[in-house]
ROLUMPA-592366 format. One line per 5 residues: number of its first residue (from 1); their letters; for each residue x, y, z of C-alpha. Coordinates in Angstrom, 3 decimals, decimal comma, padded with zeros to 6 digits. Layout:
NUM	a	X Y Z; ...
This chain:
1	xxxxx	039,560 -017,656 033,721; 039,182 -015,795 030,398; 040,014 -017,426 027,069; 043,222 -016,263 025,352; 043,060 -015,053 021,747
6	xxxxx	045,797 -014,098 019,297; 045,346 -011,996 016,134; 047,739 -012,483 013,200; 048,168 -011,150 009,678; 050,380 -012,556 006,931
11	xxxxx	051,405 -012,070 003,320; 048,227 -013,817 002,152; 046,382 -010,719 003,489; 044,153 -012,595 005,914; 043,414 -011,341 009,423
16	xxxxx	043,068 -014,418 011,647; 041,992 -014,842 015,262; 042,748 -018,059 017,136; 041,668 -019,303 020,534; 044,741 -020,640 022,356
21	xxxxx	043,005 -022,407 025,236; 042,059 -025,114 025,880; 042,779 -026,123 022,273; 043,968 -023,916 019,466; 041,150 -023,220 016,992
26	xxxxx	040,409 -020,617 014,320; 037,618 -018,284 015,409; 037,721 -015,414 012,891; 039,021 -015,218 009,300; 038,855 -011,919 007,394
31	xxxxx	040,453 -011,420 003,956; 041,708 -007,916 003,157; 041,792 -005,977 -000,124; 045,086 -004,529 -001,387; 043,804 -002,299 -004,178
36	xxxxx	040,844 -000,640 -005,880; 037,894 -002,865 -006,765; 037,588 -002,269 -010,515; 034,939 -004,874 -011,295; 032,549 -007,362 -009,657
41	xxxxx	031,064 -010,285 -011,584; 028,530 -012,829 -010,353; 028,643 -016,317 -011,853; 025,523 -017,025 -013,968; 025,734 -020,748 -013,185
46	xxxxx	026,927 -020,808 -009,552; 025,313 -017,812 -007,809; 027,421 -018,271 -004,681; 030,608 -017,421 -006,599; 031,497 -013,741 -006,925
51	xxxxx	034,632 -012,632 -008,794; 036,458 -009,416 -007,875; 038,982 -007,680 -010,159; 041,464 -005,710 -008,063; 044,097 -003,045 -008,450
56	xxxxx	046,767 -005,164 -006,712; 047,084 -007,412 -009,796; 044,871 -010,176 -008,412; 041,455 -011,753 -008,873; 039,551 -012,926 -005,802
61	xxxxx	036,766 -015,514 -005,884; 034,376 -014,894 -003,000; 032,463 -017,954 -001,816; 029,061 -016,685 -000,636; 027,914 -020,168 000,363
66	xxxxx	029,445 -019,517 003,803; 027,255 -016,770 005,258; 029,018 -016,699 008,633; 030,092 -013,199 009,585; 033,207 -014,492 011,312
71	xxxxx	034,608 -016,470 008,399; 034,743 -014,939 004,940; 036,170 -017,270 002,295; 038,027 -015,790 -000,667; 040,388 -017,554 -003,089
76	xxxxx	043,269 -015,368 -004,254; 044,323 -015,796 -007,937; 047,500 -014,002 -008,987; 049,583 -016,222 -011,253; 050,534 -014,578 -014,595
81	xxxxx	048,414 -011,502 -013,791; 050,808 -008,598 -014,245; 048,485 -005,611 -014,102; 045,380 -004,152 -012,548; 042,332 -006,253 -013,411
86	xxxxx	039,882 -003,893 -015,111; 037,245 -006,339 -016,341; 035,928 -009,869 -015,706; 033,464 -012,132 -017,525; 032,215 -015,571 -016,480
91	xxxxx	031,678 -018,092 -019,258; 027,893 -018,501 -019,796; 028,012 -022,323 -019,972; 031,291 -023,357 -018,293; 031,077 -022,631 -014,572
96	xxxxx	034,837 -022,968 -014,014; 035,993 -020,522 -016,697; 036,561 -016,829 -015,980; 037,987 -014,315 -018,461; 039,899 -011,228 -017,371
101	xxxxx	041,445 -008,121 -018,935; 044,171 -005,948 -017,431; 045,392 -002,372 -017,649; 048,504 -003,340 -019,640; 046,442 -005,001 -022,377
106	xxxxx	046,528 -008,676 -021,431; 043,549 -011,025 -021,683; 043,468 -014,427 -020,032; 041,331 -017,352 -018,921; 041,259 -018,672 -015,344
111	xxxxx	040,084 -022,063 -014,135; 038,527 -021,109 -010,789; 038,242 -024,784 -009,798; 042,051 -025,077 -009,952; 043,387 -021,987 -008,154
116	xxxxx	046,993 -023,199 -008,279; 046,977 -023,577 -012,067; 048,431 -020,833 -014,277; 045,886 -018,818 -016,303; 045,953 -019,188 -020,071
121	xxxxx	047,025 -015,896 -021,677; 045,601 -015,128 -025,103; 047,432 -013,302 -027,897; 048,230 -009,776 -026,686; 046,472 -007,556 -029,194
126	xxxxx	046,277 -004,469 -026,956; 049,123 -002,543 -025,328; 046,936 -000,259 -023,216; 044,037 -001,029 -020,836; 041,374 -003,543 -021,814
131	xxxxx	038,146 -001,828 -020,756; 035,757 -004,728 -021,221; 035,569 -008,419 -022,092; 032,250 -010,156 -022,847; 031,352 -013,612 -024,167
136	xxxxx	029,428 -013,850 -027,410; 028,818 -016,116 -030,417; 031,485 -016,559 -033,099; 030,130 -016,030 -036,639; 026,562 -016,150 -035,322
141	xxxxx	027,008 -019,646 -033,852; 025,522 -019,567 -030,343; 027,028 -022,973 -029,607; 030,553 -021,570 -030,117; 031,244 -018,682 -027,755
146	xxxxx	034,282 -016,422 -027,974; 035,603 -013,338 -026,226; 034,837 -009,803 -027,384; 037,424 -007,388 -025,948; 037,196 -003,597 -026,093
151	xxxxx	040,333 -001,451 -025,853; 042,268 001,228 -027,726; 039,056 002,163 -029,544; 038,751 -001,299 -031,144; 036,723 -004,456 -030,622
156	xxxxx	038,849 -007,605 -030,901; 037,166 -011,010 -031,261; 038,968 -014,066 -029,839; 037,911 -017,517 -031,008; 038,932 -019,493 -027,922
161	xxxxx	038,491 -022,802 -029,734; 041,692 -022,033 -031,659; 045,295 -021,927 -030,448; 046,247 -019,471 -027,702; 048,681 -017,715 -030,054
166	xxxxx	045,970 -017,084 -032,653; 045,672 -013,353 -033,289; 042,118 -012,047 -032,758; 039,939 -010,660 -035,490; 039,263 -006,928 -035,287
171	xxxxx	035,644 -005,956 -035,797; 035,109 -003,283 -038,435; 032,763 -000,592 -037,164; 031,117 002,172 -039,135; 033,461 005,062 -040,103
176	xxxxx	036,270 003,694 -037,868; 034,901 005,284 -034,706; 036,574 004,998 -031,302; 034,792 002,221 -029,392; 034,487 002,584 -025,598
181	xxxxx	032,221 -000,301 -024,520; 030,262 -003,309 -025,801; 027,353 -005,496 -024,700; 025,660 -008,624 -026,040; 021,939 -009,055 -025,501
186	xxxxx	021,456 -012,088 -023,201; 019,858 -014,112 -026,021; 022,734 -013,163 -028,420; 020,391 -011,677 -031,011; 021,798 -008,140 -030,793
191	xxxxx	025,211 -006,606 -030,130; 025,738 -002,996 -029,046; 028,904 -000,892 -029,295; 029,268 002,527 -027,640; 031,599 005,205 -028,969
196	xxxxx	033,561 008,182 -027,740; 031,590 010,384 -030,125; 028,425 009,899 -028,028; 026,532 007,353 -030,101; 026,080 003,597 -030,194
201	xxxxx	025,535 001,060 -032,948; 023,396 -002,063 -033,008; 024,367 -005,247 -034,866; 022,479 -008,511 -035,209; 023,704 -011,891 -033,953
206	xxxxx	025,870 -012,346 -037,052; 027,459 -008,900 -036,538; 025,633 -007,352 -039,467; 025,191 -003,622 -038,927; 021,583 -002,525 -038,301
211	xxxxx	021,376 001,073 -037,155; 022,973 003,853 -035,098; 021,431 005,811 -032,235; 022,817 009,276 -031,512; 022,591 010,130 -027,808
216	xxxxx	023,368 013,843 -028,300; 025,701 013,648 -025,313; 029,400 013,080 -024,724; 031,216 009,731 -024,818; 029,275 006,564 -024,032
221	xxxxx	030,742 005,019 -020,862; 028,671 001,903 -020,311; 025,966 -000,228 -021,952; 023,793 -002,782 -020,111; 020,925 -004,869 -021,527
226	xxxxx	017,879 -005,680 -019,416; 017,720 -009,386 -018,386; 015,668 -011,715 -020,566; 013,989 -013,111 -017,438; 013,628 -011,884 -013,859
231	xxxxx	012,493 -013,698 -010,740; 009,060 -012,099 -010,832; 008,388 -013,129 -014,460; 006,584 -016,316 -015,374; 007,786 -015,927 -018,973
236	xxxxx	010,025 -013,595 -020,924; 010,396 -010,161 -019,345; 008,311 -007,439 -021,028; 011,399 -005,212 -020,827; 013,807 -007,648 -022,456
241	xxxxx	014,548 -005,199 -025,287; 015,486 -002,320 -022,957; 019,040 -001,051 -022,930; 020,672 001,366 -020,465; 023,337 003,812 -021,655
246	xxxxx	025,564 005,972 -019,422; 027,507 008,926 -020,808; 030,199 011,404 -019,797; 027,405 013,905 -019,128; 026,404 011,893 -016,021
251	xxxxx	023,063 010,940 -017,615; 021,541 007,492 -017,898; 019,448 006,951 -021,018; 017,030 004,039 -021,390; 015,966 002,915 -024,868
256	xxxxx	013,561 000,224 -025,988; 015,108 -001,505 -029,010; 012,625 -003,645 -030,855; 013,852 -004,407 -034,370; 011,331 -005,643 -036,919
261	xxxxx	011,897 -006,930 -040,445; 009,815 -005,150 -043,094; 008,362 -006,848 -046,153; 011,184 -006,024 -048,533; 013,597 -008,023 -046,360
266	xxxxx	015,476 -005,082 -044,878; 015,581 -004,409 -041,156; 014,161 -001,156 -039,885; 014,927 000,166 -036,429; 011,908 000,557 -034,246
271	xxxxx	013,446 002,058 -031,144; 012,143 004,656 -028,740; 013,494 006,639 -025,840; 012,027 005,444 -022,543; 013,512 007,989 -020,147
276	xxxxx	016,568 010,035 -019,229; 017,653 009,630 -015,615; 019,390 012,536 -013,854; 020,709 011,624 -010,430; 024,501 011,809 -010,587
281	xxxxx	026,741 014,870 -010,578; 029,618 013,066 -012,318; 029,861 010,332 -014,990; 028,300 006,954 -014,224; 030,957 004,210 -014,113
286	xxxxx	028,825 001,093 -013,691; 025,188 -000,023 -014,056; 023,396 -003,249 -013,172; 019,795 -004,332 -013,779; 018,075 -006,231 -010,982
291	xxxxx	017,707 -009,969 -011,705; 014,738 -010,031 -009,286; 012,417 -007,213 -010,424; 011,655 -005,643 -013,787; 012,842 -002,102 -014,544
296	xxxxx	014,940 -001,754 -011,370; 018,429 -000,399 -012,087; 021,454 000,337 -009,859; 024,071 002,880 -010,969; 027,391 003,952 -009,439
301	xxxxx	029,315 007,075 -010,294; 032,506 009,046 -009,968; 030,616 011,267 -007,521; 030,912 008,503 -004,902; 027,227 007,595 -004,650
306	xxxxx	025,025 004,705 -005,769; 021,487 005,311 -006,990; 018,787 002,653 -007,354; 016,070 003,546 -009,858; 012,571 002,480 -010,687
311	xxxxx	012,880 003,124 -014,401; 009,131 002,869 -015,088; 008,389 005,788 -012,787; 011,764 007,569 -013,301; 012,241 007,802 -009,541
316	xxxxx	015,123 007,121 -007,180; 014,166 004,523 -004,572; 017,472 004,348 -002,689; 020,827 006,150 -002,398; 024,047 004,882 -000,795
321	xxxxx	027,016 007,013 000,370; 029,135 004,434 002,204; 032,322 004,743 000,113; 033,420 008,080 001,633; 032,625 009,883 -001,634
326	xxxxx	035,440 008,076 -003,449; 034,827 006,872 -007,017; 032,647 003,753 -007,083; 033,851 001,552 -009,920; 031,582 -001,487 -009,591
331	xxxxx	028,175 -002,471 -008,283; 026,041 -005,614 -008,572; 022,973 -007,160 -006,974; 023,559 -009,846 -004,406; 022,936 -013,277 -005,966
336	xxxxx	021,361 -014,446 -002,693; 019,151 -011,580 -001,421; 017,135 -009,305 -003,659; 017,416 -006,227 -001,423; 021,196 -006,493 -000,991
341	xxxxx	023,736 -004,806 -003,268; 027,511 -005,251 -003,364; 029,779 -002,391 -004,380; 033,484 -001,552 -004,553; 035,627 001,399 -005,541
346	xxxxx	038,760 003,441 -005,031; 038,526 003,272 -001,245; 039,738 -000,373 -001,436; 036,570 -001,601 000,282; 033,836 -004,092 -000,580
351	xxxxx	030,516 -003,043 000,946; 027,252 -004,957 001,206; 024,220 -002,817 001,921; 020,493 -003,245 002,332; 018,392 -001,236 -000,121
356	xxxxx	015,415 -001,161 002,263; 017,487 000,843 004,777; 018,606 003,537 002,339; 016,713 006,783 001,803; 016,270 008,184 -001,671
361	xxxxx	018,193 011,380 -002,464; 016,671 013,473 -005,206; 018,408 015,644 -007,765; 017,696 018,771 -005,701; 019,910 017,483 -002,875
366	xxxxx	022,848 016,572 -005,102; 024,465 020,017 -004,783; 024,694 019,686 -001,004; 026,088 016,171 -001,399; 028,686 017,442 -003,857
371	xxxxx	029,792 020,203 -001,461; 030,160 017,647 001,339; 032,202 015,401 -000,940; 034,582 018,239 -001,839; 034,967 019,213 001,820
376	xxxxx	035,826 015,648 002,870; 038,385 015,249 000,090; 040,030 018,549 001,022; 040,290 017,398 004,640; 041,849 014,107 003,552
381	xxxxx	044,378 015,939 001,381; 045,352 018,140 004,330; 045,917 015,040 006,455; 048,175 013,594 003,786; 050,259 016,818 003,801
386	xxxxx	050,653 017,754 007,490; 053,808 019,802 006,988; 053,581 022,490 004,344; 057,330 023,142 004,616; 058,225 019,667 003,380
391	xxxxx	060,477 019,598 000,362; 057,955 018,655 -002,315; 060,592 018,622 -005,012; 062,387 015,779 -003,219; 059,270 013,634 -003,532
396	xxxxx	058,743 014,343 -007,215; 058,954 011,298 -009,397; 061,029 011,826 -012,505; 059,194 010,770 -015,655; 061,571 008,871 -017,889
401	xxxxx	060,561 008,258 -021,461; 062,345 006,609 -024,365; 064,032 009,013 -026,763; 063,958 006,614 -029,727; 060,228 005,937 -029,854
406	xxxxx	060,021 004,853 -033,503; 063,000 002,530 -033,142; 061,552 000,976 -030,002; 058,141 000,462 -031,614; 059,656 -001,115 -034,726
411	xxxxx	062,029 -003,366 -032,794; 059,262 -004,639 -030,510; 056,831 -005,323 -033,356; 055,982 -009,054 -032,967; 055,304 -009,321 -036,712
416	xxxxx	058,895 -008,449 -037,692; 061,067 -009,448 -034,701; 062,224 -012,741 -036,192; 062,683 -011,254 -039,671; 064,942 -008,566 -038,178
421	xxxxx	067,108 -011,323 -036,688; 067,352 -012,897 -040,147; 068,259 -009,600 -041,822; 071,020 -008,863 -039,298; 072,335 -012,394 -039,733
426	xxxxx	072,319 -012,083 -043,535; 074,106 -008,722 -043,450; 076,977 -010,310 -041,497; 077,164 -013,633 -043,373; 076,427 -012,080 -046,799
431	xxxxx	073,668 -014,652 -047,181; 070,269 -013,736 -048,577; 067,559 -014,020 -045,891; 064,852 -016,640 -046,489; 061,301 -017,252 -045,299
436	xxxxx	060,656 -013,569 -044,603; 057,054 -012,826 -043,653; 055,043 -010,534 -045,954; 054,464 -007,036 -044,603; 051,686 -006,883 -042,032
441	xxxxx	049,123 -004,129 -041,585; 050,924 -002,358 -038,749; 051,549 001,251 -037,856; 052,624 003,046 -041,020; 054,741 005,539 -039,089
446	xxxxx	056,991 002,681 -037,960; 057,269 000,520 -041,077; 057,396 003,150 -043,811; 061,050 003,112 -044,959; 062,159 002,267 -041,433
451	xxxxx	064,855 -000,425 -041,167; 065,605 -001,404 -037,563; 068,802 -003,206 -038,643; 070,403 000,211 -039,217; 070,695 000,588 -035,447
456	xxxxx	073,452 -002,027 -035,600; 075,024 -000,518 -038,721; 077,669 002,144 -039,215; 077,524 005,769 -038,143; 075,792 006,973 -041,311
461	xxxxx	072,959 004,438 -040,875; 072,439 005,368 -037,218; 072,332 009,024 -038,238; 069,569 008,161 -040,727; 067,535 006,611 -037,906
466	xxxxx	068,054 009,658 -035,719; 066,913 011,883 -038,598; 063,621 009,978 -038,742; 063,260 010,140 -034,961; 063,841 013,900 -035,091
471	xxxxx	061,202 014,343 -037,799; 058,659 012,488 -035,672; 059,500 014,518 -032,551; 059,138 017,732 -034,563; 055,811 016,548 -035,987
476	xxxxx	054,515 015,907 -032,449; 056,007 019,227 -031,252; 058,352 017,504 -028,833; 061,091 020,025 -029,445; 063,137 019,127 -026,361
481	xxxxx	063,572 015,573 -027,676; 064,394 016,942 -031,122; 067,151 019,110 -029,620; 068,521 016,243 -027,520; 068,989 014,118 -030,633
486	xxxxx	070,678 017,015 -032,444; 073,160 017,182 -029,579; 073,745 013,426 -029,773; 074,532 013,763 -033,477; 077,055 016,494 -032,654
491	xxxxx	075,118 019,051 -034,702; 073,590 021,413 -032,161; 073,830 024,330 -034,596; 071,106 022,661 -036,670; 068,763 022,521 -033,677
496	xxxxx	069,536 026,140 -032,767; 068,644 027,343 -036,261; 065,436 025,283 -036,232; 064,467 026,612 -032,800; 065,081 030,228 -033,805
501	xxxxx	063,157 029,723 -037,012; 060,220 027,997 -035,266; 060,372 030,171 -032,142; 060,847 027,108 -029,940; 063,982 028,194 -028,078
506	xxxxx	064,109 026,679 -024,571; 066,220 027,399 -021,460; 067,932 024,085 -021,960; 068,937 024,991 -025,519; 070,227 028,370 -024,410
511	xxxxx	072,337 026,678 -021,744; 073,814 024,391 -024,402; 074,687 027,221 -026,770; 077,931 028,294 -025,080; 079,547 024,912 -025,783
516	xxxxx	082,061 026,661 -028,046; 082,963 029,266 -025,433; 085,050 029,812 -022,285; 086,738 027,133 -020,236; 084,998 028,462 -017,133
521	xxxxx	081,637 027,489 -018,560; 082,847 023,900 -019,007; 084,104 023,822 -015,432; 080,685 024,979 -014,226; 079,105 022,192 -016,281
526	xxxxx	081,467 019,670 -014,684; 080,494 020,825 -011,178; 076,798 020,650 -011,996; 077,265 017,209 -013,524; 078,824 015,978 -010,270
531	xxxxx	075,795 017,278 -008,392; 073,422 015,484 -010,762; 075,350 012,234 -010,399; 074,842 012,340 -006,651; 071,068 012,767 -007,014
536	xxxxx	069,389 009,382 -007,533; 066,255 011,019 -008,979; 068,040 012,893 -011,766; 066,597 012,706 -015,259; 069,222 010,618 -017,133
541	xxxxx	068,771 012,608 -020,348; 069,488 015,869 -018,534; 072,574 014,318 -016,961; 074,073 013,021 -020,196; 073,452 016,399 -021,843
546	xxxxx	075,881 018,022 -019,417; 078,313 015,131 -019,746; 078,311 015,572 -023,517; 078,769 019,305 -023,076; 081,971 018,425 -021,197
551	xxxxx	082,876 015,967 -024,000; 082,580 012,994 -021,600; 080,971 010,674 -024,110; 081,928 007,388 -022,444; 080,515 008,519 -019,087
556	xxxxx	077,268 009,569 -020,818; 076,961 006,153 -022,471; 077,506 004,377 -019,142; 074,761 006,484 -017,518; 072,310 005,299 -020,182
561	xxxxx	073,423 001,699 -019,620; 072,908 002,060 -015,876; 069,340 003,194 -016,624; 068,902 000,130 -018,912; 068,432 002,457 -021,887
566	xxxxx	070,673 000,286 -024,057; 069,037 001,262 -027,324; 069,773 004,932 -026,678; 073,267 004,116 -025,374; 074,120 002,241 -028,573
571	xxxxx	072,875 005,069 -030,786; 074,920 007,637 -028,847; 078,056 005,492 -028,877; 077,772 004,871 -032,624; 077,475 008,620 -033,263
576	xxxxx	080,239 009,840 -030,941; 082,819 007,037 -030,600; 085,131 005,392 -033,151; 083,504 002,411 -034,856; 086,013 -000,035 -033,291
581	xxxxx	085,645 001,334 -029,768; 085,288 -001,584 -027,288; 082,437 000,166 -025,448; 080,122 -000,432 -028,424; 080,371 -004,205 -028,126
586	xxxxx	080,108 -003,925 -024,350; 076,768 -002,094 -024,725; 075,429 -004,753 -027,094; 076,570 -007,514 -024,726; 074,860 -005,863 -021,725
591	xxxxx	071,714 -005,330 -023,782; 071,643 -009,002 -024,762; 071,933 -010,151 -021,144; 069,222 -007,706 -020,052; 066,919 -008,881 -022,860
596	xxxxx	067,381 -012,514 -021,788; 066,385 -011,661 -018,214; 063,259 -009,851 -019,426; 062,216 -012,581 -021,852; 062,891 -010,521 -025,016
601	xxxxx	064,678 -013,431 -026,674; 064,489 -012,090 -030,249; 066,142 -008,804 -029,225; 068,801 -010,788 -027,333; 069,366 -012,889 -030,455
606	xxxxx	069,794 -009,728 -032,564; 072,515 -008,516 -030,188; 074,331 -011,876 -030,101; 074,243 -012,106 -033,902; 075,832 -008,664 -034,194
611	xxxxx	078,554 -009,865 -031,800; 078,827 -013,033 -033,941; 078,071 -015,086 -030,844; 075,879 -017,486 -032,766; 075,806 -020,088 -030,003
616	xxxxx	074,304 -017,578 -027,559; 071,833 -016,377 -030,200; 070,767 -019,971 -030,778; 070,260 -020,542 -027,055; 068,090 -017,422 -026,854
621	xxxxx	065,792 -018,494 -029,697; 065,799 -022,089 -028,387; 063,513 -020,856 -025,581; 060,721 -020,179 -028,071; 058,249 -022,861 -029,059
626	xxxxx	057,070 -021,836 -032,541; 058,228 -023,615 -035,653; 059,533 -020,588 -037,595; 061,764 -019,348 -034,780; 063,176 -022,813 -034,137
631	xxxxx	063,844 -023,293 -037,844; 066,015 -020,188 -037,853; 067,632 -021,356 -034,586; 068,720 -024,535 -036,437; 070,361 -022,363 -039,103
636	xxxxx	072,209 -020,405 -036,418; 073,268 -023,597 -034,647; 074,790 -024,952 -037,856; 076,895 -021,796 -038,035; 078,424 -022,639 -034,624
641	xxxxx	079,607 -026,121 -035,570; 078,565 -027,350 -032,101; 077,176 -030,820 -032,843; 075,426 -031,223 -029,486; 073,731 -027,844 -029,865
646	xxxxx	072,716 -028,635 -033,451; 071,193 -031,969 -032,375; 069,306 -030,375 -029,465; 067,853 -027,529 -031,541; 066,998 -029,869 -034,424
651	xxxxx	065,199 -032,241 -032,055; 063,172 -029,373 -030,556; 062,387 -028,017 -034,014; 061,180 -031,412 -035,256; 059,012 -031,936 -032,162
656	xxxxx	057,132 -028,701 -032,815; 057,196 -029,109 -036,583; 055,027 -032,214 -036,321; 052,356 -030,458 -034,275; 049,281 -029,046 -036,085
661	xxxxx	049,385 -025,264 -036,426; 045,915 -024,586 -035,090; 044,675 -027,353 -032,806; 040,901 -027,340 -032,557; 040,687 -028,473 -028,947
666	xxxxx	038,516 -026,137 -026,959; 040,540 -024,104 -024,497; 037,927 -024,665 -021,830; 038,718 -028,369 -021,849; 042,449 -027,675 -021,548
671	x	042,186 -025,480 -018,457
């Protein structure tokens, strides 16, 4: 009689096989990957631990201590990770601590020994992808390591021994260049920063600028230092001062950086070019030096291949094509076997391959490889689109953007959120605001004569805001947005004159022009509006344009509310409806409830204060845990006269007031 087996798969993304007879037992356990593999990091202290940063908003810890082919052990970490994980970095001295950076700008710390614990999120300095995080000394102190994060062209330095809410220090680079990548030398004596302009700078361990090397190529993509020691070395590696640079030109450049101090006390760069490696047809995304042998380098590229180099002889010793010519985003040497490499990419697969079984492909054969790659991708695209007669327009995703960009940026500025609450409160109570923070060094385009409290003011103040928004749209040549706002203000003639003068007339503007003409045109607009309302993928701004053309202001406002564009809905209502219209307060009330759900408690408080619902505003700010916010919450609570609320807020305020502002406990010990 044959044994009975059952295969199952669940939400934890494991494929399991169990033997049902004579006794149920697990025979096979395979984890699956739900997104691109953006990064792979091997623990420097526990070689059997491999961290994977994935495009499904998770981090997986792969336990390589279980070599069985039938059971692969991976721990899935997902708590508080809200975006694709672009970069990972193990702490050099704390084996349980792993840092990560995501595509929406968050940086956090994970305790891999406590998978069920919530990661500690650091102050969110970036709003766009964090390209790299690395550990390095703070103020030249090798005993105190912090995080160096690269994103938005800046390098932010986090001192993790301070409070989580501590804003990082931004490193000042030469001539304010756009930084793309960073790398600390393993002994922390040198720090390298690569730039979009195709050059990289070298700093010493105290972040004192030393010199710049111009690569004469396009943007620097990646920087990797040679290990201080390899398995074959009995002492320090002779190549410890080598550094590998990859650029947008698909080259890899190897330099030997050996800085020496001259007699007058200044430092002179004594660097030389070792070699330029040409073996990729597209930019190199990742590089990794071998920890086993000197001068052996692995590189992965957007061309879908991995090359392994002997840098001393400038030769390719192995080439791997196993990722179906998709972009390979990460590669590293196996921590257990010197001839094994581990790679991952956009094909959502982790692959382990043996270097000794791969043939070397030279530069002469790259053209044939590239043609094969293009052919395979074309075939895959045809398979994805089997029916050419499909309605492609039906599958188009409508791109919805905010119309009031400056207002949104100013209102969501963490440096002024609480102060805006205080200003709105003072304008209603006729009380001078206190404890306002001094102006911070934020985006000048937002803070220069821009008062967010005007959004809650009268019609003339809202019109002033829209004027500034229009100026910014015109400056950025977003004429459609400029014309939309002119229509909202009820002054389309102004936009028409501007468009004729600037030769920026659009079909949309022409269609709006007959607003003063025949009744038949309005009926046609009404019919078209009905059609747009029935289409769930309609651009809301296009829809409200036709509603306004038919003078259906209230319906236009409700469409914006349905799309959760409350800021825009309020601006439109203030411009087009009487100041005492009940819909205005209804918008503010809906906005407040939506802000509460999304955790934007300061914005919710602003709305409740405008509605003079001070108890609700107090409850919103009560959810915060910083002293300044709670102090203002006490002031709001006193306005309500609710003794129980006053006592509760005062108690919470006093409990946080007695805490030190910047506790010096090391975060690693708190994980």
